[in-house]
C-alpha positions as CSV (number, residue, x, y, z in Angstrom):
1,M,50.5,-26.8,-28.9
2,T,52.7,-24.2,-27.4
3,D,56.1,-22.5,-28.2
4,T,57.6,-24.7,-25.3
5,S,57.0,-27.8,-27.5
6,Y,59.4,-26.3,-30.0
7,A,62.2,-25.2,-27.5
8,P,64.4,-27.9,-25.8
9,S,64.2,-28.0,-22.1
10,A,67.1,-26.9,-19.8
11,T,67.8,-30.7,-19.3
12,Q,68.1,-31.3,-23.0
13,R,70.4,-28.4,-23.5
14,A,72.7,-29.8,-20.9
15,A,72.7,-33.2,-22.5
16,P,75.6,-34.0,-25.0
17,V,74.5,-32.8,-28.3
18,N,75.9,-31.9,-31.7
19,S,78.5,-29.0,-31.6
20,P,77.2,-25.8,-33.0
21,A,79.9,-25.9,-35.9
22,R,78.8,-29.4,-36.8
23,V,75.1,-28.6,-36.8
24,L,75.4,-25.3,-38.8
25,G,78.0,-26.8,-41.2
26,A,75.7,-29.9,-42.0
27,S,72.5,-27.8,-42.4
28,L,74.5,-25.3,-44.8
29,V,76.4,-27.9,-46.7
30,G,73.4,-30.0,-47.4
31,T,71.1,-27.3,-48.7
32,T,74.0,-25.9,-50.7
33,I,74.4,-29.0,-52.6
34,E,70.7,-29.5,-53.0
35,F,70.1,-26.0,-54.2
36,F,73.2,-26.2,-56.4
37,D,71.7,-29.1,-58.2
38,F,68.3,-27.4,-58.5
39,Y,69.7,-24.2,-60.0
40,V,72.0,-26.0,-62.3
41,Y,68.7,-27.2,-63.9
42,A,67.2,-23.7,-64.0
43,T,70.1,-22.3,-65.8
44,A,70.4,-25.1,-68.4
45,A,66.6,-24.8,-68.8
46,V,67.3,-21.2,-70.3
47,L,70.7,-21.9,-71.9
48,V,70.8,-25.4,-73.5
49,F,67.7,-27.5,-73.0
50,P,65.4,-25.7,-75.4
51,A,67.9,-26.6,-78.3
52,L,68.9,-30.1,-77.0
53,F,65.7,-31.4,-75.8
54,F,62.9,-29.4,-77.5
55,P,64.1,-28.7,-81.1
56,G,61.9,-28.4,-84.1
57,T,59.6,-25.6,-82.5
58,D,59.9,-21.9,-82.4
59,P,62.3,-20.4,-79.7
60,M,59.6,-19.1,-77.4
61,T,57.6,-22.5,-77.5
62,A,60.9,-24.3,-76.9
63,L,61.5,-22.1,-73.9
64,L,58.2,-22.6,-72.5
65,A,58.3,-26.3,-72.8
66,S,61.8,-26.3,-71.1
67,F,60.2,-24.1,-68.2
68,A,57.3,-26.7,-68.1
69,T,59.8,-29.5,-67.2
70,F,61.4,-27.1,-64.7
71,S,57.9,-26.8,-62.9
72,I,57.6,-30.7,-62.6
73,A,60.0,-30.7,-59.7
74,F,57.7,-28.5,-57.6
75,F,54.9,-30.9,-57.9
76,A,57.1,-33.7,-57.0
77,R,58.5,-31.9,-53.9
78,P,55.1,-32.3,-51.8
79,L,55.2,-36.1,-52.6
80,G,59.0,-36.2,-51.4
81,A,57.8,-34.2,-48.3
82,V,55.2,-36.8,-47.4
83,V,57.5,-39.7,-47.9
84,F,60.6,-38.3,-46.3
85,G,58.7,-36.4,-43.8
86,H,57.1,-39.5,-42.7
87,F,60.5,-41.2,-42.0
88,G,61.9,-38.1,-40.5
89,D,59.2,-38.0,-38.0
90,R,59.2,-41.7,-37.5
91,I,63.0,-42.9,-37.5
92,G,64.8,-39.5,-37.1
93,R,66.3,-36.5,-38.9
94,K,69.6,-37.8,-39.6
95,A,69.0,-40.8,-41.7
96,T,66.2,-39.2,-43.7
97,L,68.4,-36.3,-44.6
98,V,71.1,-38.7,-45.9
99,A,68.4,-40.5,-48.1
100,A,67.0,-37.3,-49.4
101,L,70.4,-36.0,-50.4
102,L,71.2,-39.2,-52.3
103,T,67.9,-39.1,-54.1
104,M,68.5,-35.5,-55.3
105,G,72.1,-36.0,-56.2
106,I,71.8,-39.2,-58.2
107,S,68.9,-37.6,-60.1
108,T,71.2,-34.7,-61.0
109,V,74.2,-36.8,-62.1
110,I,71.8,-38.8,-64.4
111,I,70.7,-35.7,-66.1
112,G,74.3,-35.1,-67.0
113,L,74.6,-38.5,-68.7
114,L,71.2,-38.2,-70.7
115,P,71.1,-38.5,-74.5
116,T,69.5,-35.7,-76.3
117,Y,66.5,-35.4,-78.7
118,A,68.9,-35.9,-81.6
119,S,69.9,-39.3,-80.2
120,I,66.7,-40.8,-79.0
121,G,63.9,-38.5,-80.1
122,V,60.8,-38.0,-77.8
123,F,62.3,-40.1,-75.1
124,A,65.0,-37.6,-74.3
125,P,62.4,-35.0,-72.8
126,L,60.6,-37.8,-71.2
127,L,63.7,-39.0,-69.3
128,L,64.7,-35.4,-68.6
129,A,61.2,-34.9,-67.0
130,L,61.7,-38.1,-65.0
131,C,65.0,-36.9,-63.6
132,R,63.6,-33.5,-62.8
133,F,60.9,-35.4,-60.9
134,G,63.7,-37.0,-59.0
135,Q,65.2,-33.7,-58.2
136,G,62.0,-32.5,-56.7
137,F,61.2,-35.5,-54.8
138,G,64.6,-35.4,-53.2
139,L,64.4,-31.7,-52.3
140,G,61.0,-32.1,-50.9
141,G,62.5,-34.2,-47.9
142,E,65.7,-32.3,-47.8
143,W,64.8,-28.7,-46.9
144,G,62.5,-29.4,-43.8
145,G,65.1,-31.7,-42.3
146,A,67.9,-29.3,-42.8
147,V,66.0,-26.5,-41.0
148,L,65.1,-28.8,-38.2
149,I,68.7,-30.0,-37.7
150,A,69.6,-26.3,-37.2
151,T,66.5,-25.2,-35.1
152,E,66.1,-28.2,-32.9
153,N,69.8,-27.9,-31.9
154,A,69.6,-24.2,-31.3
155,P,69.9,-22.7,-27.7
156,E,67.2,-20.6,-26.6
157,G,67.1,-17.1,-28.0
158,K,69.2,-18.2,-31.1
159,K,66.4,-19.9,-33.2
160,N,66.3,-17.4,-35.9
161,W,70.1,-17.2,-36.1
162,Y,70.4,-21.0,-36.4
163,G,67.3,-21.1,-38.6
164,M,68.9,-18.9,-41.2
165,F,72.1,-21.1,-41.8
166,P,70.3,-23.8,-43.9
167,Q,68.7,-20.8,-45.8
168,L,72.1,-19.7,-46.8
169,G,72.4,-22.8,-48.9
170,A,70.2,-21.3,-51.6
171,P,72.3,-18.2,-52.5
172,V,75.5,-20.2,-52.2
173,G,74.0,-22.9,-54.5
174,L,73.0,-20.2,-57.0
175,F,76.3,-18.5,-56.8
176,L,78.1,-21.9,-57.6
177,S,75.8,-23.0,-60.2
178,S,75.7,-19.6,-62.1
179,G,79.6,-19.3,-61.6
180,M,80.2,-22.7,-63.1
181,F,78.2,-21.9,-66.2
182,W,79.8,-18.5,-66.5
183,L,83.2,-20.2,-66.5
184,L,82.1,-22.6,-69.1
185,L,80.9,-19.8,-71.4
186,Q,84.1,-17.9,-70.9
187,F,86.4,-20.7,-71.8
188,M,84.4,-22.9,-74.1
189,P,83.1,-22.4,-77.6
190,Q,79.3,-22.5,-77.9
191,E,79.3,-25.7,-79.9
192,D,81.3,-27.5,-77.3
193,L,79.1,-26.3,-74.6
194,L,76.0,-27.6,-76.4
195,S,77.9,-30.8,-77.3
196,W,79.2,-31.9,-74.0
197,G,80.0,-29.0,-71.6
198,W,76.5,-28.5,-70.5
199,R,77.0,-31.8,-68.7
200,V,80.0,-30.8,-66.5
201,P,77.8,-28.9,-63.7
202,F,75.5,-31.9,-63.5
203,L,78.3,-34.5,-63.2
204,A,80.3,-32.2,-60.6
205,S,77.4,-32.7,-58.3
206,S,78.7,-36.2,-57.5
207,V,81.8,-34.5,-55.7
208,L,79.6,-32.3,-53.6
209,I,77.4,-35.4,-52.6
210,V,80.2,-37.0,-51.2
211,I,81.1,-34.0,-49.0
212,G,77.5,-33.8,-48.0
213,L,77.4,-37.4,-46.9
214,W,80.6,-37.1,-44.9
215,V,79.4,-34.0,-43.0
216,R,75.8,-35.4,-42.4
217,L,76.9,-38.9,-41.3
218,S,78.9,-37.3,-38.4
219,L,75.7,-36.0,-36.8
220,T,73.7,-37.4,-33.9
221,E,69.9,-37.1,-33.6
222,T,68.5,-33.7,-32.4
223,P,67.4,-33.1,-28.7
224,D,63.8,-32.5,-29.6
225,F,63.5,-35.6,-31.7
226,Q,65.2,-37.8,-28.9
227,K,62.7,-36.3,-26.5
228,A,59.8,-37.5,-28.6
229,I,61.3,-40.9,-28.6
230,D,61.9,-41.0,-24.9
231,K,58.3,-40.0,-24.1
232,H,56.8,-42.2,-26.9
233,E,55.2,-39.0,-28.7
234,R,55.8,-40.3,-32.2
235,V,52.6,-40.9,-34.3
236,A,52.0,-43.8,-36.7
237,V,51.3,-41.7,-39.9
238,P,52.5,-38.1,-39.5
239,V,50.7,-36.9,-42.6
240,V,47.3,-38.2,-41.3
241,E,47.9,-36.4,-38.0
242,L,48.8,-33.1,-40.0
243,F,45.7,-33.1,-42.0
244,R,43.5,-34.1,-39.1
245,N,44.7,-31.6,-36.5
246,H,47.0,-28.9,-38.2
247,K,45.0,-28.1,-41.5
248,I,45.1,-24.3,-40.8
249,S,48.8,-24.1,-40.0
250,L,49.4,-26.0,-43.3
251,F,47.3,-23.5,-45.4
252,L,48.5,-20.5,-43.8
253,G,52.1,-21.6,-44.1
254,T,51.8,-22.3,-47.7
255,F,50.7,-18.8,-48.5
256,V,52.9,-17.2,-45.9
257,A,55.8,-18.3,-48.2
258,L,54.0,-17.5,-51.4
259,A,55.7,-14.0,-52.0
260,T,59.1,-15.5,-51.2
261,F,58.9,-17.9,-54.0
262,V,57.3,-15.7,-56.6
263,L,60.0,-13.1,-55.9
264,F,62.7,-15.6,-56.3
265,Y,61.9,-17.1,-59.5
266,I,61.0,-13.9,-61.0
267,G,64.3,-12.5,-60.0
268,T,66.4,-15.6,-61.1
269,A,64.9,-18.0,-63.8
270,Y,62.6,-15.6,-65.4
271,L,65.1,-12.7,-65.3
272,L,67.7,-14.8,-66.8
273,S,65.4,-15.8,-69.6
274,Y,64.3,-12.2,-70.1
275,N,67.8,-10.8,-70.3
276,V,69.0,-13.3,-72.8
277,K,65.9,-13.7,-75.0
278,V,64.0,-10.4,-74.9
279,I,66.6,-7.5,-74.3
280,Q,69.4,-9.8,-75.6
281,I,72.1,-9.1,-72.9
282,P,75.0,-11.5,-73.7
283,F,74.6,-14.7,-71.5
284,T,77.8,-14.3,-69.8
285,D,76.7,-10.8,-68.7
286,A,73.3,-12.1,-67.7
287,L,74.9,-14.9,-65.6
288,A,77.2,-12.1,-64.0
289,I,74.1,-10.3,-63.1
290,Q,72.7,-13.3,-61.4
291,I,76.0,-14.1,-59.6
292,W,75.8,-10.7,-58.1
293,G,72.2,-11.2,-57.1
294,S,73.3,-14.4,-55.3
295,V,75.9,-12.4,-53.4
296,V,73.3,-9.7,-52.2
297,F,70.7,-12.5,-51.4
298,G,73.3,-14.3,-49.2
299,A,74.5,-11.1,-47.4
300,F,70.9,-10.2,-46.3
301,I,70.0,-13.7,-44.9
302,P,72.2,-13.3,-41.8
303,L,71.1,-9.8,-41.4
304,A,67.5,-11.0,-41.3
305,G,68.5,-13.5,-38.7
306,L,70.1,-10.7,-36.5
307,I,67.3,-8.3,-36.8
308,A,64.7,-10.9,-36.1
309,E,66.3,-11.9,-32.7
310,R,65.9,-8.2,-31.7
311,F,62.7,-7.1,-33.2
312,G,60.9,-10.4,-33.7
313,R,60.5,-12.7,-36.7
314,R,56.9,-11.7,-37.4
315,Q,57.6,-7.9,-37.4
316,V,60.4,-8.5,-39.8
317,L,58.4,-10.6,-42.2
318,I,55.6,-8.1,-42.3
319,A,58.0,-5.1,-43.1
320,T,59.7,-7.2,-45.8
321,T,56.4,-8.3,-47.3
322,L,55.3,-4.6,-47.5
323,G,58.8,-3.9,-49.1
324,I,58.0,-6.6,-51.7
325,A,54.7,-5.0,-52.6
326,A,56.4,-1.7,-53.0
327,F,59.1,-3.0,-55.0
328,S,56.7,-4.8,-57.5
329,F,55.8,-1.4,-59.0
330,L,59.3,-0.9,-60.1
331,V,59.3,-3.9,-62.3
332,P,58.4,-2.0,-65.6
333,V,60.7,0.7,-64.5
334,L,63.9,-1.2,-63.9
335,M,63.5,-4.2,-66.3
336,V,64.4,-2.4,-69.4
337,A,67.2,-2.7,-72.0
338,D,69.6,-1.1,-69.7
339,E,72.0,-3.1,-67.7
340,A,72.4,-0.5,-64.9
341,R,68.6,-0.7,-64.2
342,I,68.6,-4.5,-64.4
343,L,71.4,-4.4,-61.8
344,G,69.3,-2.1,-59.6
345,F,66.4,-4.6,-60.0
346,V,68.5,-7.5,-58.9
347,T,70.0,-5.6,-56.1
348,L,66.6,-4.6,-54.4
349,G,64.9,-7.7,-55.4
350,M,67.5,-10.0,-53.9
351,A,68.0,-7.9,-50.8
352,L,64.4,-8.4,-49.9
353,M,64.6,-12.0,-50.9
354,G,67.3,-12.5,-48.2
355,M,65.1,-10.8,-45.5
356,T,62.1,-13.0,-46.2
357,Y,64.0,-16.3,-47.1
358,G,66.3,-16.0,-44.0
359,L,63.3,-16.3,-41.7
360,I,60.8,-18.5,-43.5
361,G,62.3,-21.7,-42.5
362,N,61.8,-21.0,-38.8
363,A,58.4,-19.4,-39.7
364,L,57.2,-22.5,-41.2
365,A,58.5,-25.0,-38.6
366,A,57.3,-23.2,-35.6
367,P,53.5,-24.1,-35.7
368,F,54.1,-27.8,-35.6
369,P,54.9,-30.0,-32.7
370,T,58.1,-32.2,-32.7
371,Q,56.3,-35.3,-33.7
372,V,55.0,-33.9,-37.1
373,R,57.4,-31.0,-37.5
374,Y,59.4,-32.5,-40.3
375,S,56.4,-33.3,-42.5
376,G,54.7,-30.2,-41.5
377,S,57.5,-27.8,-42.3
378,S,58.3,-29.7,-45.5
379,L,54.8,-29.8,-46.9
380,T,54.0,-26.2,-46.3
381,F,57.4,-25.1,-48.0
382,N,56.7,-27.3,-50.9
383,F,53.0,-26.6,-51.3
384,A,54.2,-22.8,-51.4
385,G,56.5,-24.2,-54.2
386,I,53.7,-25.3,-56.2
387,V,51.6,-22.2,-56.0
388,G,54.4,-19.7,-55.9
389,A,57.4,-21.0,-57.8
390,S,56.5,-24.0,-60.1
391,L,54.9,-21.8,-62.7
392,A,56.4,-18.4,-61.9
393,P,58.8,-18.2,-64.8
394,Y,56.2,-19.5,-67.2
395,I,53.5,-17.0,-65.8
396,A,56.0,-14.1,-65.9
397,T,57.0,-15.0,-69.4
398,W,53.4,-15.2,-70.7
399,L,52.3,-12.1,-68.9
400,Q,55.2,-9.9,-70.4
401,A,54.7,-11.4,-73.8
402,N,50.9,-10.7,-73.9
403,Y,50.4,-7.8,-71.5
404,G,53.8,-6.2,-70.7
405,L,56.1,-5.9,-67.8
406,A,53.5,-4.1,-65.5
407,Y,51.6,-7.1,-65.3
408,V,54.6,-9.0,-64.0
409,G,54.8,-6.5,-61.3
410,Y,51.0,-6.9,-60.5
411,Y,51.5,-10.8,-60.3
412,L,54.3,-10.2,-57.7
413,C,52.2,-7.4,-55.8
414,A,49.2,-9.9,-55.7
415,A,51.5,-12.6,-54.1
416,A,52.8,-10.2,-51.6
417,V,49.2,-9.1,-50.5
418,I,48.2,-12.7,-50.0
419,T,51.3,-13.4,-48.0
420,L,50.6,-10.4,-45.8
421,L,47.1,-11.5,-45.0
422,C,48.2,-14.8,-44.1
423,I,50.9,-13.5,-41.6
424,F,48.3,-11.6,-40.0
425,A,45.9,-14.5,-40.0
426,S,48.5,-16.7,-38.2
427,A,48.7,-16.8,-34.3
428,R,51.4,-14.7,-32.8
429,G,54.5,-16.6,-31.9
430,K,53.7,-19.2,-34.7
431,V,55.0,-17.3,-37.8
């Protein structure tokens, strides 16, 4: 396997393909919708789910139970990656992306319609967990396909730039989800929010789904995948091929993305909970801080793409991971009952997040040949979600409560060290 398998030939580039605007728009709009759905849940897991779905326990236990349902999606994501990856590598990127979008979106809308614990008792958290599983299952198939729609249509020398567009969906989705809850809190009494207002962001996802479907249905298949069809290069069961011939790439890719996930979920879901529950910043102020973080996050993603085109993706990832390790020692200094310091924490953390996340899509897709690239990139991303993100809010909350904030920093530092070692262990040109 060489880099030429990842780059379209001159003949392919001359063939009629999707326009750049259509490619980049479809990759960005789709991931924005998916991450909006995902982060709406993360915000509600802090704000309303402990009271509505896990009553009758002390506040910390209810919060941890809510975070436990939050983590379910990360364990569903690899299963989604296997299923959607199989069809993405067998029948094509476009149709699979449409199916993944519908799976994620329908699960989110159903959450907005669920009865609470007060209505149906223990069945309420069970149904919530089932819908959260559906969200994770859909996102497991969404991300890899969106990255490939962008990078497999990219002209030579622009893969890092094209590859950062689907990554922009994360900060845009975070901005929209946080902004919607912020507006609800500004204009709605607390009792109305707990009664019915919390459902609005979940139900609003239905509008975004229609937009995403309209954009994605206008795409044609990527040149790389069309070449695999023409040359009869598709494999019968992509996941079997992956575990037979690409185990090292799967393992290293999982931990190359580890620090990215740990940093993000400490800087969003955990920080939101810490601000509201521990240092008791008003929720609207805590959301405003998170909205600012999403702006910084989004601003640094295109910067990462530009810098990587000039200096190389591997070099930028190494430098950024070293920055994350250094930043981890600022956790106990900045995460104190001072909104200015909290703002500094978010600004620095989300700037580093933009630099690493903007490149991670391309980094995880590059090691795999076309015929298993959907499955390979999706699985590494979602395995990283399990080890780096699924329990990050829970672990950080537990460490802070039992050992103090310094240990939250040590947790982040350990993730950065592991990521750095795996980048060095990966072959040049593959990360």
